[in-house]
N, C-alpha and C positions, 0 to 999 in steps of 0.2 A: 278298861272292857267297855266296848262299844255297847251304847246301849240298844235294845231291839225296838225297830219301828212299828207302831202301830198300824192297825189298819187305816184307821181315819188321816194318819201322817201320810201315808202312801198315796192315800187319794189326792191329800191337799198337794202334796208335792206334783203329782201328775197334772194336777190342773193348771198350776204355775208354769210347768214346762210347755204345755199347751199353748196358755196364754202370751207367755214371751215369743212363741214361734210365730203366733198371730198378729202380735204387736209388730215384728220383724218385718213379715210380710208386707203390711199395711204401711208401714214406714217405705220401704222399697216403693211400693207401688206408687205412692202418694209424691216420692222423689221423682221417677219416671214422669208422673204428670205434670209435674211443676217443668222439668226439663224440655217437654214437649210443648207447653205454653211458652216458654222462654222462647223456643227456636222458632214458633209459629209468629211472634210477635217481632222479632229481631232478624229473621232470615226471609230472604224470598221462597219460603217452601213450595216445593210443588204438589199440588192437589188433584187426587183422582187423574194422575197422569194416565191416559190412554182411555180415559172414561169420561166423556165430556158430553155435554148439552147439544153443540155442533161440532162434528168431526169434518174437516175439510182434507181432500185429497188435491194437491197443488203440483204442477211442475215448477222449475227453476224458471221462474220467469219474474221480471221486474213489475209486471202489472199486479203481482199480487202482494207487494209491499205494504198498502194500507193497513192488510189483515196483520201481518205480523208484527207491525209497527204499533198497533192499538193493543193487540194481545202480548206486547212486551214479549215476544219470544214466539216460539213454536207449540210447545205444550201447554196445557192448562195450567196456570200458577196464579198465585195470589196476588201478585202485581198487577195483571191484566185488568184493563179497563173495561174489557167486557163482563169481567167479574166485578168491579168494582161499581161500574156504572148500571150495570143491567142483570146481575146478577146470575149470568151463565158461565159455563166454561167453555172454552173454545180450543180445540187443538187442530194442528196443521202437520198433514204428514205428506213429508214431499216423495212424490212417485212420478219419476222420470220416464218410464218406461211406459209407452202408451197402453199396450194391451194390458198390464198389470194394473194400471191405473184404473181403466174400465173394470176390471174384473173385481178390483176392490171395492168399486161403488154398487155394482151388482149384487155384489155379497153381503154389503150392507156394513163393511169395516169403514165406509166414509160416508158422509151425508151429502155432501157438496163435491162436485169435481168441476173444473173449468173445460171448456171447449169454446170454439169462435162460432158466431151465429153463422159465417159464411160457410163454413164447412160442414156444419151439423147434418145437413141434407144427406149427406154421405155416410153418417153414422145412424140415422135413425131406423134403419131394419134391424139393426143388433141391438138397440136399446129400447124398441117401441113397447116390449112386453113389461117394460118396468114403469111406463107411464111417464116419460121426463118431462119436465117444464123450466123453463128459462126463468131465475126469479130476479136477477138483475145484470147489468152489465160492470165490467170490471174496468175495461180500457179501450182507447183506440191504438193500434200500433202505430208507432211515430217513429220509423227508422228501423225496427225489429226486422222487416222484410225487406229485400232490396234483389233488383236484377243487376248482375255484372255483367259486363261483354270484354272481348278481347279488341285488341286494336283493329282500328278501322271500320268497328260497329259505333254509330253515334247516335242512334236513334232507336226506338223499337222499329219503326219500318225498315230498317237495314238488317234486321232479324230473319226478314224473308229468306226462306230455303236454308237459314241456320240451324245447326244442333244446339238445343237447349237441354239442360238438365233440369229436372224438376220433380219434386214427389208429389202424385197423383193425389187427390180426394183429400188436401190439406190448404192451409191459408197460403202456403206458396203458390199452388195450381189457382186459388183465387185471385191471387196479385196478377198472374200471370196472363188470365182472362180479362180482366179489367185491363190491363195495358194493350193487350192486342185490340181489344174494342176502341181504344183511345185511338188506335194506328189504322183502323178500318181494316183489321185483319182477325183471323181467326185460328187456331190451332192447325187447321190442315196447311197454313201458310208457311209453316216451320216443322224441323224434324225433333220430335221430343224423345228424349232420353231421359226413361223413367228410373229413377233412384229410392231408396230406401228412406231417405230422410234428407233435411237442409244440409246436414254436416256431409252427407256424401255427394251430395250436389258441389259443394265446394271443394270436396277431395277430386271431383271429376273435372271440374273447371280447372284446379291448378294441375293436375297431372295426365290429363288426355289432351293430347293438341289438337284431336279432331271437333272438342266442345268449344263452340263457339260464345255460349255464354251460360248463365245459371241462375236460379232464383233460390237467394241462400238467406239465413239468418245473420243478425249482427252478434258479436262482431267479426264473422266469419267474412262479411264484406270485403272490411277496411283489411284483414290479413289476407284476403285473396289477390287485392288490387296491388297489394305492397310485393307480393310474391308472383305475379305474371307482370312483367313489363309490359307498359302501353294499355293496360287495361283499365277499365274504369266503371262508375256505379252509374249506369244508365238512368235509373230512377226507383225510390225508394218510401217508404209510408210515410216519410217525412211529409213528401207533397202529395202522395197518394193517402190523403190523411183520412178518408172514411169508407175503409174496404175492410182491411182485418179487424173484427170487433170481438174481445174476448168478454165470455159471459159466464157465468154459474149455471148449472142445471141440477136439479134435485128430483126425486122421484115424488110423485102426487100425494101417495099415501103418506111420505114422510111429511110433506108439508101440510096436510091435513091435521096429522098430529103434534105438529110442532110451530105452528104461525107465531106464537109470541116470540119462540126463541129466534125464528127466522128475522121477523121484524128486529128485534135486539140487534141481532147480528149485523143486518144490512144498517142500520143506523150507525152502530160504531164503525163499520168498515168506510161510511161515508164521512163522518166525522175524521177519519184518520188519512183518507184520501184528501180532504179540504185543507188539514193542516199541512202536510208534504208538499200538496200543492203551492200553498201560501208562505214555505220556510224552506229555506236552502239548510239549516240544523236540522229540521224534522227530517227532512231529505235524507241528508248524511246519517243521522240517526236511525232511519229505517233500512238504509244501505248496510250499515253494521250489523243491525239484528238479522237482515236478510243473508249476509255473508256467514253468520254461525251458523243458520241452518241449512245450508247449501254449500256446494264445493266451490262458489265464487269467492275471490277476494273482494274486500271493501270497495276497491276501486271497480271492479267487475260489477259489482251488485248497484253500484253508483249509475254506471254507463246503462246497465240493463234498465233501470228505472226512469233514465232519460230518455229512452227509447219509445216510449208510452205515454200518452195521456191518460192518466189516472182520473176515470170518469166521476163527477162529482153527482150529489143527486138530482142538480137541474140538468144535467147530461141525461142521466136515468130517464127522467120525464120526457125528453126528449126523443130518446131512442125507442121508449113505448108508447110513442104517439100521446102524451098526455097533455103536450102544449101545443095548441090548434095554431098558433103561430110560428113554429118551427118548421122551414121549409128545405132542410135538409136531409140528409140520409138517415133515416129512421130503421130500428130491426126489422120492421116488417119489410121494408122495401130491400133491404139486403138480402134477409133469410129468404124471400120468395124469389129475387132475381137469381140467387145462385141454387135455389132447388131447381129451376126451368134449366139451367146450365148443366147442371151436374145429371139431372135425367136425361138431356139431349146426350150427353157424351155418354152414359151407360154408367155412371158412377151412383148413382141414387135410382131407387125404385119408386113407390109407391110416394106420392106428394103427401106431405104433412103441413096443414095450415098453421101459419102464424099464431093465428087465434086460439089453436087447438094446444099449441106449445106454449104460449107467454102466460106467466104468473105474474101480475104488477101489482099482486096485495102488501107486500111490505114496501114497495116505493110508495102507493097511495095512502099508507096509514103512517107514514114518516113524519115525526115534527121536526124538522129542520130548517131553520131560518139564518139568515145573514148571506152578505154577499160572498163568502168563500163557498157557500155551497151552489150557486149560479152557474148555469151551465158556460161552457166555453163560448168567446165570441169568436167572430170573424176573424181571419189573419188580415193584419193593418198592410194594405198593398200599399207602396208610393205611388204617386203619378206616373205613367209610362213615359218613357224617353224615346229619342229616336233611334238609339240604338237597338230599342227592344223589337222595333219594328223587322229588323233583319236578322236577331240573334238565333242561334240554331235552335230548333223544334225538338224536343224528345218524342213526341207522336203528333202525325197530323192525320185528320179525318176529313175527307171532302163531304159535304152533303147537298143534295140536291133540292133547292128551295126556290119553289116557283114564285116570279115576280110578274104582276102585269106589266106590260110593253111602257118602260120608262117610267115607271114606278118602284118606290121602295119601303111602301108599307107593308108589313106583314099581314096576311088574311089568316083566317081560321085554320086553313091548310097547313100555311106556312107555319104555323105556331104548334100545331100538332107532329109536324115533322122535327121542328126544334125540340119538341119535350118527349117524341120518342127515340130521336136518334143521337142527342148530346145532351139532354141535361143531367140526366144520372152521371155520366162521365164529370161535366161539370162540377157537380156535387160532390161526388168519390174525391175527386184530385183538389180539395178546397183548399190547399198551399201551394198551389199550381195557377201561375199566370197563363192567361189565356188570349190567344192571337186569333182574331176573326179577320180574314182575310175574304174580300168579295171579288169577285171575277166575271167577266163577262165574255161573250163572242165578238167577232170584229165589226158587227152590223152597226151602222152609224158612227158619229164621229167621235174621234178618238178620246176628246178630252170630257166630251160628256160622259163616254164610257167609263173613263176613270171617276168621275164625279160620281157617278150613280153607283158604281160597286161600293165606293166607301159608305156612301148613305146606307146603302142595303147591309153592310155588315154592321154599321152602327144602330141600325135597327134591331138586327140580331142579339147585337148587345143588351141593348136597351131593354128588350124584352126580358132577358137572362136577369138582367139587372132588378126588374120591376117584379116579375113573375116569382122569382127563386131569392129576393133579397141578398143579392150578388153585390159585392163593393164595385163602383164605377170605376176606380184605379185598378183593378183587378185585369181589367180589358187593355187590349192593343189593336186598335184599330188599321187597316190597310186596306187601301181600293187599289187592285192591280189594272182594273179594266182588262183589256185583252193581253196584256203583257204576258201572263202565265197560262197559256195554252194547256190541257193534259197533252202529255207525250202522244205523237200520233194524230193528234188533230191540229196541229200548228197552222195549218191553211184554212180550217172551219170549212171545209170542202163541202160537207154533208150535215143535214139536219141533227145527225144524230151527235156528232163532234160536237155541233153549236150548242147542242143540249147540255153537254157533260161540261163545254168550256163555261157555260153559266151555273156556277156553282158557289156556294159557300165554303170556304175552308176553316177548321177550327184545329188548332196546333197548342198542344200543351208545353209552355217553358218552364224549364229549372227557376 
């Protein structure tokens, strides 16, 4: 017969049962904690996914490779060097739809977005209420943009009267405007077919027999000329090296609240750019990481990176006007020029000054030393050959420069004309050879005019070399004398014709 439990015995049993349950819960909790600690030490666990100190909205573009590379991926993660070296979480969101990209930034879903300094003036009306600031330059396009043309069109000057497909208010239009300026032309000299995107421009070029040329992005340039017999790439940003500049913008309010994070983000990005620029192995690693977060294959990602100049800290100092010795294209020069161009075309409204938009704080505070962070040097041109004197030009621009009779030295007025009418083109097309041709009327002795025209062309080249630190080997000097009169003025019968024939012609060569 079972013994009857006392009240004390019942209480004791109850306490033992409760204690056992508590011990079991504690054991399970500790086991889970151990597993979490093990995972955090031995696996690249993603932390704070979607909740980062710096959230970046990007397009599928090779210029953003330094960020993906330094972050070891697109999401914030424990392997990120932003996290390890600077203690910040960084995440990247690929938003290729342009309008969605801008809306994400306006809504605060991302803190930084990419744009180009040249096309930003066309966006300012829609962005101004958010008080945007340009925080640093990402890259220069170096082959990402190109003008392709069908058989029989061998230079930009040949586009006169032709149909050209282009996307307005974009870097594509910027590139076209610069090319037309180099050929002494304007948009009124060609027939524009407006298309929604550079992809559509390539489609029109391939599918519409009436379209003579198009401004496209890589790799559509190569694909298009393979598919359209006889077509060619007239010019790309490999030669037109300082026209399309990708930059990041952020809201001033965000910058004010996150200066330390922005400074760290900039330094990390610049380290990534320097490492990719100096090592093929690092570049290929960056391409693999980029391919994992975009629709690109490894090969396409690598090609995309190769189509840009990943700008370094030194390049940014130049771009933001922090290097007094730099004579090339700065952000202010590019942005201001294109603001004026786009306002004149009706694609931009109220001008917003570069000083109001530029925020160089992160660049000024950076502690980056070593040759890997130096700015890009000039292209190393070989001395000109005799063949260069007659090689086909991709664009020709005649400029009337007044010289005193029988003289070849440039006076102050002549220097101003060179500054205003050609120096910007020479700087922007930094990887192109420049042929300077001197021409005269037929007044005076023939050989004297030939010699004089050559000396005048040399004087112009010498001025560009000295004033803008351009390589002497870049220039090809030709003295035509009276041998190449302006069409219709072959006889030099009038003073007007003689004045037109006394010209200096600037030609860009591939």
